[in-house]
C-alpha positions in Angstrom: 44.6 38.1 -100.1 46.6 38.7 -96.9 43.5 40.1 -95.1 41.5 37.0 -96.1 44.2 34.7 -94.8 44.4 36.6 -91.5 40.6 36.4 -91.1 40.8 32.6 -91.8 43.5 32.2 -89.1 41.6 34.3 -86.6 38.4 32.4 -87.4 40.1 29.0 -86.9 41.5 30.1 -83.5 38.1 31.3 -82.4 36.4 28.1 -83.4 39.0 25.9 -81.7 38.2 27.7 -78.4 34.5 27.9 -78.7 33.1 25.1 -80.8 34.2 21.8 -79.2 31.4 19.5 -78.2 31.0 18.9 -74.5 29.6 15.5 -73.4 28.6 15.1 -69.7 27.3 12.4 -67.4 25.5 13.4 -64.2 24.1 11.2 -61.4 21.5 13.7 -60.1 20.8 11.4 -57.1 17.2 10.4 -56.8 15.8 12.9 -59.2 12.0 13.0 -58.8 9.2 15.3 -57.8 10.7 16.4 -54.5 13.9 17.7 -56.1 12.0 19.1 -59.1 9.9 21.2 -56.9 12.9 22.9 -55.2 13.4 26.0 -57.3 16.9 26.8 -56.0 18.1 23.3 -56.7 16.6 23.2 -60.1 18.2 26.5 -61.0 21.6 25.0 -60.2 20.8 21.9 -62.3 19.8 24.1 -65.2 23.1 25.9 -65.0 25.0 22.6 -65.0 23.1 21.2 -68.0 23.4 24.3 -70.0 27.2 23.8 -70.0 26.8 20.5 -71.9 25.9 19.9 -75.6 24.9 16.4 -74.5 24.4 15.0 -71.0 23.5 11.6 -69.6 21.3 12.0 -66.6 21.1 9.1 -64.1 18.9 8.1 -61.1 15.8 9.6 -62.6 13.0 8.4 -60.3 9.7 9.6 -61.5 6.9 7.1 -62.0 4.6 9.8 -63.5 7.1 10.6 -66.3 6.7 14.4 -65.9 9.9 15.6 -64.3 12.2 15.3 -67.3 9.7 16.8 -69.6 9.4 19.8 -67.3 13.2 20.0 -66.9 13.9 20.1 -70.7 11.1 22.7 -71.1 12.8 24.9 -68.5 16.2 24.3 -70.0 14.9 25.6 -73.4 13.7 28.7 -71.6 17.0 29.1 -69.7 19.3 28.7 -72.7 17.5 30.3 -75.6 20.6 30.2 -77.8 20.1 26.4 -78.1 17.3 23.9 -78.6 17.2 20.8 -76.3 15.5 17.4 -76.7 15.8 14.2 -74.8 15.6 10.4 -75.1 14.7 8.4 -72.1 15.1 4.7 -71.2 12.6 2.3 -69.7 12.2 2.4 -65.9 14.9 -0.1 -64.9 15.6 -2.2 -61.8 15.2 -5.8 -60.7 12.9 -5.0 -57.7 10.5 -2.3 -56.8 13.3 0.4 -56.9 13.4 1.8 -60.5 15.5 4.3 -62.3 15.7 5.8 -65.7 18.6 7.0 -67.9 17.9 10.2 -69.9 20.1 11.7 -72.6 19.5 15.5 -72.9 21.1 17.0 -76.0 21.1 20.1 -78.2 19.2 19.2 -81.3 20.6 22.1 -83.2 24.0 20.4 -82.9 23.4 16.7 -82.7 21.0 14.2 -84.4 19.9 10.9 -82.9 20.3 8.1 -85.4 19.2 5.1 -83.3 18.9 4.0 -79.7 18.0 0.8 -77.8 17.8 -0.7 -74.4 20.3 -3.4 -73.6 19.8 -6.3 -73.6 17.2 -6.6 -76.3 14.6 -9.1 -75.3 14.4 -12.3 -77.4 11.1 -13.6 -78.8 10.2 -15.1 -75.4 10.8 -11.8 -73.7 13.8 -13.1 -71.7 16.9 -11.1 -71.2 20.2 -12.1 -72.7 22.2 -11.5 -69.5 21.4 -11.1 -65.8 24.6 -9.3 -64.9 23.2 -5.8 -64.9 21.1 -4.3 -62.2 20.0 -1.6 -64.6 20.8 -2.5 -68.2 22.8 0.1 -70.2 20.9 2.5 -72.4 22.7 2.9 -75.8 22.3 5.8 -78.3 23.9 6.5 -81.7 24.6 10.1 -82.5 25.5 12.0 -85.7 27.6 15.1 -85.0 28.5 17.2 -88.1 30.3 19.8 -86.0 33.0 17.5 -84.6 35.9 15.6 -86.1 34.3 12.3 -85.3 30.9 12.3 -87.1 29.3 9.2 -85.7 29.7 7.9 -82.2 27.8 5.7 -79.7 27.2 6.4 -76.0 26.7 3.6 -73.5 25.1 5.1 -70.4 25.3 2.9 -67.3 24.8 3.1 -63.6 26.2 0.0 -61.8 25.0 -1.5 -58.5 27.8 -0.9 -56.0 27.9 -4.6 -54.9 28.4 -5.9 -58.4 30.3 -3.0 -59.9 33.3 -4.9 -61.2 31.2 -7.7 -62.8 29.0 -5.1 -64.5 32.0 -3.0 -65.7 33.6 -6.2 -67.1 30.3 -7.1 -68.9 30.3 -3.7 -70.7 33.1 -5.2 -72.8 30.6 -7.6 -74.3 28.2 -4.7 -74.8 30.8 -2.9 -76.9 31.5 -5.9 -79.0 27.7 -6.2 -79.6 27.5 -2.6 -80.8 30.1 -3.2 -83.4 28.1 -6.1 -84.8 24.9 -4.0 -84.7 26.1 -0.7 -86.1 29.5 -1.4 -87.5 31.2 1.3 -85.5 33.9 1.1 -82.8 33.7 4.8 -81.9 32.1 4.2 -78.5 32.0 6.2 -75.2 31.0 4.5 -72.0 29.9 7.0 -69.3 28.1 7.2 -66.0 28.3 6.3 -62.3 30.1 3.0 -62.5 30.9 3.0 -58.8 34.5 2.4 -60.1 36.4 3.4 -57.0 37.1 3.1 -53.3 35.6 0.1 -51.5 33.7 -1.2 -54.5 36.9 -2.0 -56.4 39.9 -4.1 -55.5 43.4 -4.0 -57.2 43.1 -7.8 -57.7 39.6 -7.4 -59.1 40.7 -4.8 -61.7 43.0 -7.4 -63.3 40.0 -9.5 -64.3 38.0 -6.6 -65.8 38.4 -6.7 -69.6 37.6 -3.0 -69.9 40.7 -2.3 -67.9 43.1 -4.9 -69.3 42.4 -4.2 -72.9 44.5 -1.2 -74.0 42.0 -0.3 -76.7 39.8 1.2 -73.9 41.1 4.5 -72.7 39.9 5.6 -69.2 39.6 9.4 -69.4 38.7 10.0 -65.7 41.6 8.5 -63.7 41.5 6.6 -60.5 43.0 9.5 -58.6 40.2 11.9 -59.4 37.3 12.7 -57.1 33.7 12.7 -58.5 32.0 13.0 -55.0 30.6 16.1 -53.4 31.3 15.2 -49.8 34.6 16.4 -48.5 35.2 13.3 -46.4 35.2 11.1 -49.6 37.6 10.9 -52.4 36.4 8.4 -55.0 36.4 8.1 -58.8 33.0 6.6 -59.0 31.9 8.3 -62.2 33.9 7.6 -65.4 34.2 8.3 -69.1 35.9 5.5 -71.2 36.4 5.7 -74.9 37.0 3.0 -77.5 37.9 3.4 -81.1 40.8 5.2 -82.8 38.7 8.0 -84.3 36.9 9.1 -81.2 40.0 8.7 -79.0 42.0 11.0 -81.3 39.1 13.5 -81.3 39.3 14.0 -77.5 40.4 17.5 -76.5 43.5 16.9 -74.4 42.9 17.7 -70.7 39.2 18.2 -71.1 38.1 15.1 -69.2 37.4 16.1 -65.7 34.8 16.2 -62.9 32.9 19.5 -62.8 33.0 20.8 -59.2 29.8 22.8 -59.2 30.2 23.4 -55.4 33.3 25.5 -56.0 32.2 27.0 -59.3 28.8 28.2 -58.0 30.2 29.1 -54.5 28.0 26.6 -52.6 28.3 25.2 -49.2 28.6 21.4 -48.9 25.1 21.2 -47.6 23.8 23.3 -50.5 25.6 21.2 -53.1 24.4 17.9 -51.5 20.8 19.1 -52.1 21.6 18.9 -55.8 23.5 15.6 -55.8 26.3 13.7 -53.9 28.0 13.3 -57.3 29.8 15.8 -59.5 29.2 15.5 -63.2 32.0 14.3 -65.4 32.7 15.8 -68.8 34.9 15.7 -71.9 35.2 17.7 -75.1 35.3 16.5 -78.7 37.5 18.4 -81.2 35.5 20.6 -83.7 35.3 20.0 -87.4 36.8 23.3 -88.6 35.8 23.0 -92.2 32.2 22.5 -91.3 32.2 25.3 -88.8 33.9 27.7 -91.2 31.3 27.0 -93.9 28.4 27.5 -91.6 29.5 30.1 -89.1 32.0 32.5 -90.7 
């Protein structure tokens, strides 16, 4: 009996260290054919993505639709201990410049319940709002291995000139998700341009996402999500809403991932990958589930 109890304690300790769920957001900066054909850069991107159970990729610029398909194929070869799938948005943008959002996730860990492009067109094909330069891409996941089983991600990349208006409008998006899916376990993530010259102290006061205490900003204003040494800006953010998902955050896990230092790159080498660092956060594991399935 004592041996079984010790094994249980050891197992729980091991699971608490190794089985949290890592969620990331990465602006890969103009990710298209040119970058995809650079083998050294792609090798670094694969190492970054393989750290994440789920990653929102931004600034995908590939009109042929081949780059992400090839990336995920390479990722499955690179990390054979997991199986990766992806969900991509429409090509978004008000003018000729278009981007896509892409969620890359481990399908052996997570299941997609639903996803949709915001705003949903009405019967006349018109948009419900004209605030966003690239409308958020929203996805609903089921996660049996974490304490919070169901959660929604709102991936967004703001236009720098309208960053505060777009961040404020995400408040409306969250309210709409509750009406649609009856969940308030929501995570907003991406390059919100939420720092430096794009944000003013006075402007913050009018942003509902900041003034409402139900929204918890996990990446603080003092953090730096930029690669260039001459900049220090918290452009990329992770924000959570909902008591269950907020209590499921691993304390201290929300941070930019400095791949320049971690992979011993020069600034020039790192900038070939992106001018942004990914941001990441961990969700606490569901020990009962993991013990049933892994021990």
